[in-house]
N, C-alpha and C positions, 0 to 999 in steps of 0.2 A: 354437525359446520364441517365439512371437509379442509382438507389445507389450503386447497388452493383458496377457497372464501375467504379465511382466515390471515392468511398472506396479504388478498386484495382490499380485506376490510384493514390490516394495517398500516399496507401503505398509506389511503385517504384517509388514519386518522395521524402520518407521520408529515402531512401536508405535502406539497407537492416537490418541495428544494430538497428534503431531507429524502422522499421515496424515488427523484431522482437521482439521489447517490447509490441507493440499492440497486435499483435496477442497472446501473452502469457496472454491476458486480455482477450481472448472470449471464449467462449466453442467452442466443435469439428466442430458441424456443421459448425458453423460462418466461422471456418477458413478450412474446406475444398470447401468453397463456393467460399471464397478469394482469396483462393490460382489455384483453378480452372479458374477462372475469370482472375486471373494474368497471366496467363500460357496464356490463348485467348486474351490474350490483342491486339500483334499488336505492330503495331507502331502508335505512338498518338503522334497527332498533335502539335507544341508549342502551337496551342489557346486552346486547351483541356486541356495542363498542365498549361496554365494562368490563365484560368475560374477556373480550382479546385483549384489551391491554393488562388485564391483571393478569391473565396468561402470558404473554410478553414478558414484563416484568419477572414471572415467580423465575420462570426456564433460563433470562437471562439471572436474576442473582443465583442462578443453581449453578449456569455455568461458570460464571465465576470463580463458583467457591470450587467446581470442579478442576480447573485450571490451577488453581491456588494450593490443593491440596488431595486431589483426588478423592474416589468414589466415596469413601469412610467419613473423610474431612465434610463433604458436601452435604452427605447422609443427615450427619451428626446437625450443622447448623441448620438445617432444615426442618428436622425435626422440633428444633427448639419455637425457628420462625415461624413454622406453619401446621406441626402436629406431626403426627406419625404418619396417619393415613396419607394425607396431603403431598408428604413428602416424600414417600411410596410410589406415587403417582407420576412425581417429578420426576425420581430417581430411574423408573423404568422409562420413562420419553427419552430422559436422555442418556442413558446405555445404550439401546436403541436406534439415535439418532445424530450423536455427538462420537465422533471419531477421535479421542483425548491419543495426541501426538506421543512417540516415543520421547524420552529426553526432558518430559517437564520439569524433571528434579532439576535442571540444568538453569534454570530460571532462580534456583535459589542458593546456585554455587557463587561461592567469591569468584571475581573474574582472572586472580591471579592463579587461585587454585589452581582452575580450568586450564589456565595455560600452562600449567606444568604437567598436567594432566595431558594436553591433544599436544604438545608441540613434538614430540617424537611420534606422536603417529603420521601414518601413511597421509600426502594429502589430500586421496580423497575421503579417507574416514572424517578428517579434519573439515572439509567442505559439505559433509552430510549430517556432520553433528552443528554445523552455524549456518543451514539451512533453515533447522527444527526450531532455533532458537530465534527471540526477538531480534530485531535490526538493530535496534540500540546495543544491546549484551550482546549481540553477533558481532559488532563493531567495536567493542572493546576488547574482545581476543582479539579479529583480528587484528588492528591496530600493536598488541605485544608478540604477536609471533616475529619469528625473523623477516627480515626486510626482504630478503630474495624470495620466502617462500608464498608469499601474500598472492603477487599475481597469481599463480599455480591455484591456488586456493578458491579464490575469487573465478576463475575461468573454470572452474570443475564447479562450483556450484550455480551459475550459470551455464553451464552446458547439461546438470543433471536432469532436464526435461528433455534437454532434445532425444537426446543416444546415450539412457542407462549401460553399463559396459558389464558385461556378469560379472566382474569384480565387483560389484554394489552388493547385489546378493551375497558374496561372500563377507564383506565387509556388514553386511547385518545380521547374518548369523554372528559372525564374534562379539558382537558389539551386544549383540542378545543374550550368550553366553556371559560378559564381563558385567551388564545392566540386567540381569535376571528378574528385576522386580521391575522391571517395564516392558510391556506389550512392544513388539515389534508390529509395524506393519509397509501395507504399499509404496512404494517412492514416488505412484503415477503423480504427486502432486505435491514433490518436493523439489525446492530450489529453484533454478528456472532463471530467466532474467531479472524479471521483479522482484526478486528476494536479493539478488544480485544488486539492481540498484538503492537497495531499501538501506542495504547495508553501507554501502558504499556514500549512500546522500549522509549518514551519521558520523563519516569521517568527521576528523579535522582537517583544512583547507590541504595543509604538509602533504598527511599522509594520502587524501586522495591523490591529492597532483602525481606524487613518485609512484602509486598503484597503476594511475592509469598510462603514465609513462611507458612506464613497466612491460601491462600490459600490451599495448599498443605495438610494443615490438615483438611481443612473441606472439598472437593472435590478433591484428589491425581491423577485423571485420568483426571483431565480435566488440575487441572496444569500441567501436565506432556506434556497434547497435546500444551498447551501454550508457555510452553518450547521449545519447538523440532520447533516449526516458530518463536519463536524470532529471533534466527539464524540462516540462511540459507547458504550453500558454497558456494554462488554467495555475500556473504556478505566481505567474505575472502578480497575485493578488497579495503573495508573499515580500515581493520588494516593496522596500521602505519609501516613500514619496521622492526623494532626491532620485533614487537609484529610476524609477518611473521616467522621472523627468530627462536622466540624463539619455536612455533609451527611447523617449520619444523623438530627440532630437537627433539618432541618428537613421533611425528608420523611415524607410520610404512610405508616405502618405499613405500611396494608394493602397501599397500590403498594409496598411494598418487598418486602413478602412475592410475590407475583404477578409484577414483576419478577425474583425472584431464581427464582421457577419455571420460570424458563426459558433459566437463567445455568449459564453451566458453573463448576465446582469451585475452577477458580481465583478466580473470580469472587466466589463464597459465601467462599469461606476469607476475601477480603479484608475482605467487611461481617465475617463473623461474629469476626474477631480483633479489630475494635474496637469490639465490643459487652462486656458485664457479662455475666456467664455465666445467671443470671437472663434477661434482653432475649434474648440466646443464645437457649436453651431454650425462650423466648416465641416469639420465629421462625422456629428451626426444627418446631414443633406447627402454627402456624397454617400452613406449606408444608407438610406431614404431611398434616392435615385438608382438605387444601383441595380434592383431588378434580382432577379434568383441568380443564385450563381452555383457553380459545382462545386461537392465537397470537396473534390481533389486539391481545384485551387484552391479553397480556401486552406487547408490542410497544411499547400506548400508555401504559404500567405504566412503563415504562424511560425512553420521550419526557419523560415528566412530572418523572424524578429527572436524567434529563440538563439540562431546562429551569434545576432548583434548582442544577443545579450549577453549570449558567453563569450563573446566577443572580449566583451564590454569586463566582466568579470576576472577574465585570462590578465589583461592590462592593468585589474586593481582599479578602475574605474568607480563599479558599482562593488555590491556587497549582496549574495545570496545567502541570504536566513539557514541557516544547516542546523543540522542536530549536533549531539557530541556538548552539548552545554556551552557552545562559542558564545561569546558575548564582545557587543561592542563599547566601545567607546567613544561618545559623543561628544 
């Protein structure tokens, strides 16, 4: 089987919800190829299903070993689990297909030690290193940096995929010298708005607020772009029921119907479950009789509701669950 057929079968085995989550991470060309392949799959034998599921499981396990301790560590564990021949087969696949990021050892470094290591570095270097780290760990480091340094670092993270300055290559060279045990790689997929948002989303609320206020002063356009991505419409499912009810009291009912026209079932159920039976019935009828709507109109309605949610959070009337181990007292 070629890789495209394997991927198509795997998506079928995942079920529609999980498959949709995967497809959302791909570009239009990949989605088109996979959709066409799925449409032409025909009957899938039990042996094919078993083979694909086993290969995916083996590669997933191998990837976690790679991330935890590198090639040698993965080889050692896979040999124990699957035998030397099968282990080498998987290792060959992983080495040819998996690009292991530099600075993987930082995942196991104590955040305090890491801050001591980075705090005297140039902000561009700090931004580069944080871009390679898991958002949860990066947020811990960012929180411990001097307050006046944070906005500059997060701005540089967000800008890494827009315009890579020549100095970044020099940073790569210098960091490779100091961390010779790790392989340097292209910065093409490092950083960017999404990485900045992931890191900020795991900060505590006070640190996030001060960071965004400072960033608004130095780069208001970037600050607004980050804010738009910090809470998307589908994140409504993360709100507690009381918060959803508060939001429903504030939003325009036509906006709500229009926004739900393009929402997934999980979001719809979250909204419906926090409405009276009569209100739910009226809303479902409006959605049903609305007819075809433009995607742009749906997205604009969803953004207006997001703006209401952000305003309510700023006023302390609702709580958006965040990372960083934040606890709520009921």
